[in-house]
VOKE-487912 format. One record per residue: x, y, z negated of N, C-alpha, C, O in turn. Coordinates in steps of 0.2 Angstrom, whole numbers, plus 2048, in hexadecimal, padded with zeros to 3 digits. Example, Ala and Ser with C-alpha at 12.3 -4.5 7.8 and 13.67 -1.06 7.14 Angstrom:
2
8427E47D983E7EA7D98427F07D98477EF7D6 8407F57DD8447FB7DC8408007D98438067D8 
This chain:
139
13F34A6B713E3436B81443406BD1473436C1 14533A6BA14B3376BE1493356C51433336C6 14D3356CA14C3336D014932C6D214532B6D7 14A3286CE1463216CE13F3236CD13A3216D0 13D3266C71363286C413332B6CA12D32A6CB 1363306CD1323356D21313306D912C3316DC 13632C6DA1343276E012E3236DE1293226E1 12E3206D812931B6D612331F6D611E31C6D9 1223256D311C3296D411932A6DB11332A6DD 11E32C6DF11D32E6E611A3276E91153286ED 11D3216E811B31B6EB1143196E91103176ED 11231B6E210C3196E010731D6E410231A6E7 1073236E51033296E81013266F00FC3246F2 1093256F21093236FA10431C6FD10131C702 1063176F71023116F70FB3126F70F83106FC 0F93166F10F23186F10EF31B6F80EA31A6FA 0F23206FB0F23247010F131E7060EC31F70A 0F431A7070F431470B0ED30F70C0EB30D711 0EC30F7050E630B7030DF3107060DA30D708 0E03157040DA31A7070D931B70E0D431B710 0DE31B7120DF31A7190DC31471C0D8315720 0DE30D7180DC30871A0D43087190D030571E 0D130A7130CB30B7120C830F7180C330C71B 0CA3157190C731971E0C53167250BF316727 0CA3117270CA30D72D0C330772C0BF307731 0C33047260BE3007250B73037260B3301729 0B730A7220B130F7230B031072A0AA31072C 0B331172D0B23147350B030D7380AB30D73B 0B33077380B130273B0AA2FF7390A72FB73C 0A83027330A12FF73109D30573209830672E 09E30A73509A310737098315731093318731 09C31572D09C31A7270A03207290A6320726 09F32472D0A332772F0A632E72B0AB33072B 0A03307270A33357220A733371D0AA33771A 0A732C71B0AB32A7160B23297190B732B717 0B23267200B93267230BC32D7230C232E721 0B83327240BC3397250BF33B71E0C433E71D 0BA33A7190BD33C7120C233970F0C533B70B 0C23317110C832C70F0CF32F7120D432F70F 0CE3317190D433371D0D633A7190DC33B719 0D233E7170D43447140D834270E0DE34570D 0D433E7090D833B7030DE3387040E333A701 0DF3347090E633170B0EB33670C0F1335709 0E933B7100EE3407120EF34470B0F534670A 0EA3467080EC3497020F23476FD0F63496FA 0EF3406FD0F333C6F80FA33B6F90FF33A6F5 0FB33970110133970410633F70210B33F6FF 10434570510734B70310934C6FC10E34D6FA 10434A6F810534B6F010C3476EE1103486EA 10B3416F211233C6F111833E6F211D33C6EF 1183426F711E3466FA12034B6F412534C6F3 11A34F6F211C3546EC11F3506E61243526E3 11C34A6E41203476DF1263446E01293426DB 1273426E612E3416E91333466E81393456E6 13134C6EA1353526EA1353556E313735B6E3 1333526DE1333556D712F35B6D61303606D2 12935B6DA1253616DA11E35F6D711C3596D8 11A3636D41143626D110E3646D610C3696D6 10B35F6DA1053616DE0FF3636DA0FD3606D5 0FC3686DE0F53696DA0F136B6E00F336E6E4 0EA3696DF0E536B6E40E43666E90E73616EA 0DF3676ED0DC3626F10DD3646F90DC35F6FD 0E036A6FB0E136C7010E836A7040EE36C702 0E73657090ED36370C0F136870F0F836870E 0EE36D7120F13737160F63767100FB378711 0F337770A0F737B7040FC377702102379700 0FA37070210036C6FF10636A70410C368702 10436A70A10B36B71010D37270F113373710 10937770F10D37E70F11237F709117381709 11037D70211537C6FF11B3786FE11F3796FA 11B37570212137170412637670612C375705 12437B70A12A38170C12E384706134385707 12A38470012F3866FB1323816F61373826F3 13037A6F71323756F31383726F813D3726F5 1383716FE13D36F70213B37170913636F70C 13F37670C13E37971313F37471813C37471E 14437071714536B71C14036671C13D364722 13D36471713735F71813136371B12D36071F 13036971812A36D71B12B36D72312636C726 13136D72613236E72C12F36973012C36A735 13036272E12D35C73112635C730123358734 12136072C11B35F72B11836672E11236672F 11C36B72F11937173211337173810E375738 11536D73C11036B74210A36873F10436A742 10A36573B1043617370FF3657340F9363732 10036B7330FC37072F0F53727330F1374730 0F537273A0EF37373D0EA36D73C0E436D73B 0EE36773C0EA36073C0E835F7350E235D734 0EC36272F0E93627290E43667280E0364724 0E336C72B0DE37072B0D736C72D0D236E72A 0D73687310D13657330CF35F72D0CA35F72A 0D435B72B0D23577250CF35B71F0CB35971B 0D236271E0D03657180C83657190C4364715 0C536771F0BF3677200BA36271E0B436271D 0BE35C71D0BA35771C0BA3557140B734F712 0BC3597100BD35870A0B63587050B4354701 0B335E7070AB35E7030A535C7070A135A704 0A535E70E09E35D71109E354713098352714 0A23517120A134A7140A034670E09F34070F 09E34970809C3477020963496FE0933456FB 09534F70008E3516FC08935370108A355706 0823516FF07C35370207C35A70507935C70A 07E35D70007D36570008436870408436F703 08836570708E36770908D36A71009136E712 08836971408636C71907E36D71A07A369717 07C37371D07537471C07136E72007436B724 06B36D71D06736871F06836272206435E724 06E36072107035872307435571E07735971A 07434F71E07834B71907E34971D07E348723 08534771908B34571C08A34172208D342728 08633B72108633672608333872C083334731 07F33D72C07C34073208134673607F34873B 08634873208934D73509134A73709434E73B 09334473509934273709933C73C09533873B 09D33C74209D3367460A33327470A7333743 0A332E74C0A932A74C0AE32E74F0B432D74D 0AD3337530B23387550B533B7500BB33A74F 0B133E74B0B43407450B833C7410BD33E73E 0B73357400B933173C0C032E7400C532D73D 0C032E7470C732C74B0CB3317490D1330747 0C933874A0CD33E74A0D033E7430D733E743 0CD33E73E0CF33D7370D43387360D9339733 0D23327380D732D7370DE32D73A0E332B737 0DE3307410E33317440E83367420EE335743 0E533D73F0E834173B0EC33E7350F233E735 0E933B7310EC33872B0F033372C0F4332728 0F032E7310F532A7330FB32E73510132C734 0FB33373810033773A10433A73310A33B733 10033D72F10233F72910533A72410A33B721 10333572410532F72010C32D72311132A71F 10D32D72911332B72D11833072B11E32E729 11633672C11C33B72A11E33B72312433D721 11933971F11C339717120333717125333714 11E32E71912232771912932971B12E328717 12A32C72113032E72313533271F13B331720 13233671A13633971513733471013D33470E 13233070E13432C70613732670813A323704 13832570E13C31E71014032071713F31D71C 14532571614932671C14D32171F150322724 
C-alpha cells in the first residue's frame, strides 16, 4: 500500500478513536460509567490499530496489550514510546467484556459494577494512549 493510503487509513481509524473517546466523556458525564469504560477501551484499541495501519501492519484482535506488544516486531523505536503504556493498557483490556454483558460478572450487571472512578481512570488512560499515537502519526 502506498504511504498516502497508509496515512489515510490510519487517519480514518484515529479519527474514529477520537470520536469514541469523546463519546466516553459524554457517557461519564451522564453517569453511564460502564459505557464510558468500554468506549475508552474501544478508543485505545482503534488508536493503536491506526498506528499499525500507519506502519503498514495488519492489526488483529481486541487486546490493547497485544496490539502494543506487536509494535516491538513492527517498529522497535515506536514500541519504545509505548512500552510504559502496557500496564495501563492491561486495565483497559479488562473493560472489554464485563462492561457490556449482563453475564460478564457474577450476579451483577455492568451498571452496578462500574463507577465514576473507573470511568475517570479509563478515560485518562485512553487520553494518554491517543496522545502517544497522535505524536507518532503527526510528528
